[in-house]
C-alpha positions as CSV (number, residue, x, y, z in Angstrom):
1,M,67.1,24.9,-8.0
2,E,69.0,21.6,-8.3
3,S,67.4,19.3,-10.9
4,N,65.7,16.1,-9.8
5,R,63.2,13.6,-11.2
6,F,60.2,15.6,-10.0
7,D,61.2,18.6,-12.1
8,L,59.1,19.7,-15.2
9,E,61.0,21.5,-17.9
10,G,59.9,24.8,-19.6
11,L,57.5,25.9,-16.9
12,D,56.2,29.5,-16.6
13,I,55.8,29.6,-12.8
14,A,53.1,32.1,-11.9
15,W,54.5,33.3,-8.6
16,C,55.9,36.7,-7.7
17,P,59.7,36.9,-7.4
18,G,60.7,36.3,-3.8
19,C,57.5,34.4,-3.0
20,G,57.8,31.8,-0.2
21,N,56.2,29.2,-2.5
22,F,59.5,28.8,-4.3
23,S,61.2,27.7,-1.0
24,L,58.4,25.5,-0.2
25,L,58.4,23.8,-3.6
26,K,62.1,23.1,-3.2
27,A,61.6,21.7,0.3
28,L,58.8,19.4,-1.0
29,K,61.0,18.1,-3.9
30,T,63.9,17.6,-1.5
31,A,61.6,15.6,0.8
32,L,60.2,13.5,-2.0
33,I,63.7,12.5,-3.1
34,R,64.7,11.5,0.4
35,L,61.6,9.4,0.7
36,E,62.5,7.6,-2.5
37,I,58.9,7.9,-3.7
38,D,58.1,6.8,-7.2
39,S,56.6,9.8,-9.0
40,R,54.1,7.4,-10.7
41,R,52.7,6.4,-7.3
42,L,52.5,10.0,-5.9
43,V,49.3,12.0,-6.1
44,L,49.2,15.7,-5.1
45,V,45.7,17.2,-4.5
46,S,45.1,20.9,-4.2
47,G,42.2,23.5,-4.2
48,I,42.4,27.0,-5.5
49,G,45.0,29.7,-4.9
50,Q,48.7,30.6,-5.5
51,A,49.8,27.8,-3.1
52,A,47.4,25.4,-4.9
53,K,49.4,25.8,-8.1
54,T,52.3,23.9,-6.6
55,P,51.3,20.4,-7.8
56,H,51.4,21.8,-11.4
57,Y,55.1,22.3,-11.0
58,L,56.0,18.7,-10.1
59,R,56.2,15.5,-12.2
60,C,53.5,13.4,-10.6
61,H,49.8,12.7,-10.7
62,V,47.7,15.8,-9.9
63,F,44.1,16.5,-8.9
64,N,43.2,20.2,-8.8
65,G,39.8,20.5,-7.1
66,L,37.5,23.3,-6.1
67,H,38.2,26.1,-3.6
68,G,38.5,24.6,-0.2
69,R,37.9,21.1,-1.4
70,A,41.4,19.5,-1.5
71,L,40.8,17.1,1.4
72,P,37.7,15.2,0.3
73,P,39.2,14.0,-3.1
74,A,42.6,13.3,-1.3
75,T,40.8,11.1,1.2
76,A,39.0,9.3,-1.7
77,V,42.2,8.8,-3.7
78,K,43.8,7.1,-0.7
79,A,40.7,5.0,0.1
80,V,40.4,3.5,-3.4
81,N,44.2,2.9,-3.7
82,P,45.9,2.7,-0.3
83,A,49.3,2.0,-2.0
84,L,49.6,5.5,-3.3
85,T,51.3,8.3,-1.4
86,V,48.8,11.2,-1.2
87,I,49.6,14.8,-0.3
88,A,46.9,17.5,0.0
89,E,48.5,20.9,-0.5
90,S,47.1,24.4,-0.5
91,G,47.1,27.7,1.2
92,D,45.7,29.0,4.5
93,G,42.7,30.6,2.9
94,D,41.9,27.4,1.0
95,M,42.4,24.9,3.8
96,Y,41.4,26.9,6.8
97,G,38.8,29.2,5.3
98,E,36.7,27.6,2.5
99,G,38.0,24.2,3.5
100,G,37.8,24.5,7.3
101,N,34.9,22.1,7.6
102,H,36.7,19.5,5.5
103,L,39.8,19.8,7.7
104,L,37.7,19.0,10.8
105,H,36.4,15.8,9.2
106,A,39.7,14.8,7.8
107,V,41.2,14.9,11.3
108,R,38.2,12.9,12.6
109,R,38.5,10.2,9.9
110,N,42.4,10.0,10.0
111,P,43.1,9.0,6.4
112,D,46.8,8.2,5.8
113,I,47.5,11.5,3.9
114,T,49.7,14.5,4.5
115,C,48.2,18.0,4.5
116,L,50.7,20.8,3.7
117,V,49.3,24.3,4.3
118,H,51.2,27.3,2.9
119,D,50.3,29.8,5.7
120,N,51.2,33.4,4.6
121,M,48.3,34.9,6.6
122,V,46.7,36.6,3.5
123,Y,44.8,35.7,0.3
124,G,47.5,36.1,-2.4
125,L,45.6,35.0,-5.5
126,T,42.7,37.5,-4.9
127,K,45.1,40.4,-4.2
128,G,45.4,40.7,-0.5
129,Q,42.3,40.4,1.7
130,A,42.6,38.9,5.2
131,S,42.7,35.2,5.6
132,P,41.6,33.1,8.6
133,T,45.2,33.3,10.1
134,S,45.6,37.1,9.6
135,V,46.6,38.9,12.7
136,P,44.4,41.5,14.4
137,G,44.9,45.0,13.1
138,F,46.1,43.8,9.7
139,K,44.8,46.3,7.1
140,T,43.8,45.2,3.6
141,P,41.8,46.8,0.7
142,V,38.8,44.9,2.2
143,Q,39.6,45.2,5.9
144,V,40.3,48.9,5.7
145,D,40.2,49.4,9.5
146,G,42.2,46.3,10.2
147,V,41.2,42.7,11.1
148,A,39.0,42.7,14.1
149,V,39.0,39.1,15.1
150,E,41.5,36.6,16.6
151,P,43.3,34.4,14.1
152,F,42.4,30.8,13.4
153,R,44.7,28.4,15.3
154,P,44.9,25.3,13.1
155,I,47.2,23.1,15.1
156,A,45.4,23.8,18.4
157,L,42.1,23.0,16.8
158,A,43.5,19.8,15.2
159,L,45.0,18.7,18.5
160,A,41.6,19.2,20.2
161,M,40.0,17.1,17.5
162,G,42.4,14.2,17.9
163,V,44.8,14.7,15.0
164,S,47.5,12.0,14.8
165,F,50.4,14.3,13.6
166,A,50.8,18.0,13.8
167,A,53.9,20.1,12.9
168,R,54.9,23.7,12.0
169,A,57.7,24.8,9.7
170,L,59.2,27.9,8.2
171,A,59.3,27.9,4.4
172,T,62.5,30.0,4.5
173,D,64.3,27.1,6.3
174,I,64.2,24.7,3.4
175,E,66.3,22.0,5.0
176,R,64.2,21.8,8.2
177,T,60.9,22.1,6.3
178,A,62.0,19.1,4.1
179,E,62.9,17.1,7.2
180,I,59.4,17.8,8.7
181,I,57.7,16.8,5.4
182,V,59.6,13.6,5.4
183,R,58.4,12.8,8.9
184,A,54.8,13.8,8.1
185,V,54.7,11.5,5.0
186,R,56.2,8.6,6.8
187,H,53.7,8.9,9.6
188,K,50.7,6.5,9.2
189,G,47.6,8.7,9.6
190,F,46.5,12.3,8.9
191,S,49.5,14.6,9.1
192,L,48.9,18.4,9.3
193,V,51.9,20.6,8.6
194,D,51.4,24.4,8.9
195,I,54.2,26.0,6.9
196,L,54.7,29.7,7.6
197,Q,55.8,31.6,4.5
198,P,56.1,35.3,3.5
199,C,53.9,36.9,0.8
200,V,56.1,39.6,-0.6
201,S,53.4,41.3,-2.6
202,F,50.3,41.5,-0.4
203,N,51.5,41.1,3.2
204,K,54.1,43.6,4.3
205,I,53.5,42.8,8.0
206,N,54.2,39.0,8.3
207,T,57.5,39.1,6.6
208,A,60.3,36.5,6.9
209,A,61.8,38.6,9.7
210,W,58.4,38.8,11.5
211,F,58.1,35.0,11.4
212,K,61.6,34.6,12.8
213,D,60.7,37.0,15.7
214,H,57.3,35.4,16.4
215,T,58.3,31.7,16.5
216,R,60.3,29.6,18.9
217,E,62.0,26.2,19.1
218,L,60.3,23.4,20.9
219,P,61.4,23.1,24.6
220,P,64.2,20.5,25.0
221,D,61.9,18.4,27.2
222,H,58.9,18.5,24.9
223,D,57.2,15.1,24.6
224,P,55.6,14.9,21.1
225,T,53.4,12.0,22.3
226,D,51.7,14.1,25.0
227,R,48.6,15.7,23.5
228,L,47.8,18.0,26.4
229,A,51.4,19.3,26.5
230,A,51.2,20.0,22.8
231,L,47.9,21.8,23.2
232,R,49.3,24.0,26.0
233,L,52.3,24.8,23.9
234,E,50.0,26.0,21.1
235,L,47.9,28.1,23.4
236,E,50.8,29.8,25.2
237,G,53.5,32.0,23.8
238,P,55.0,32.3,20.3
239,M,54.4,29.7,17.6
240,A,56.4,26.6,18.1
241,L,58.5,25.0,15.2
242,G,58.9,21.3,14.7
243,V,56.9,18.2,15.2
244,I,54.5,19.3,17.9
245,F,52.5,16.1,18.3
246,Q,52.7,12.5,16.9
247,S,50.5,9.7,18.0
248,R,51.2,6.0,17.9
249,G,49.0,3.3,16.5
250,L,45.7,5.2,15.7
251,P,43.7,3.3,13.1
252,T,43.4,5.1,9.8
253,F,40.4,5.6,7.6
254,E,41.6,2.9,5.3
255,D,42.0,0.5,8.2
256,R,38.3,0.9,8.9
257,I,37.0,0.4,5.4
258,V,35.2,-2.9,5.0
259,A,36.1,-3.2,1.4
260,D,39.9,-3.0,2.2
261,R,40.1,-5.4,5.1
262,E,40.8,-8.5,3.0
263,N,41.8,-7.0,-0.3
264,A,44.5,-4.4,-0.8
265,E,44.0,-4.2,-4.6
266,P,42.9,-0.8,-5.9
267,L,39.1,-0.6,-5.8
268,P,38.6,0.0,-9.6
269,F,40.5,-3.2,-10.5
270,R,38.7,-5.6,-8.2
271,S,36.5,-8.4,-9.5
272,L,33.6,-7.6,-7.1
273,D,30.2,-7.2,-8.6
274,R,28.8,-3.7,-8.7
275,R,26.2,-4.3,-6.0
276,T,28.8,-5.7,-3.5
277,R,31.1,-2.9,-4.2
278,L,28.4,-0.3,-3.7
279,M,27.2,-1.8,-0.4
280,D,30.8,-1.9,0.9
281,L,31.2,1.8,0.1
282,M,27.8,2.8,1.5
283,A,28.7,1.0,4.8
284,N,31.6,3.5,5.2
285,R,30.1,6.7,3.9
286,R,30.2,8.3,7.3
């Protein structure tokens, strides 16, 4: 991997050889360089899992939270210091399983953060049980007769909830994944990027070849500002790749915070008295 300012030297990366996380890590670093982000003003927030280890392998600020709990602290980090670039990053089990309720409320609040989900359709850290996006019939040491329910559709759900940006990428296509991450970070509002990636150790069904055969390019006439068209696209046919939906001008969570309307200084450094600060925060707790 080509060296850049986000690299950390002497790391023992705890991923299997051939894991899709390596490609995703390279795509993320490539995107950050193109965005010309100062690593001192970047915060990566993750939960638990193999994908959630990614922030440990970049030179930036990191918050490693509880399983399924990446989005609440990411929202808080952005709220108390809107000048930071905040990326919540974790796997499909973490974000869509344990963290599914937080995903719903992050979409609803629309904080200006980017949510990158490593979607390999399996729990890799805990040795291969089905995840929310596993396909029907997928057999695991836990689901010995195969998965019996339909997979979670994160982008369709997010579109129905009013998400302001939704995209899908293939981790094996590093260049295009980097391009989509750039667009997601530049978008003002909550950006959900579902990134399909192979798990070479615990998922022998959803391989790189399988993802290639079960995805499609966006139609040439697709309008990414048409929410209903984007939802129909998600509910019909193979999974679409690219920026599926992007809104214009939706207010963010930070725009609605009373404490930030007249003062952009990071909250901990303001000269407000404690009571005033507490009342401002309580007014926006919902």
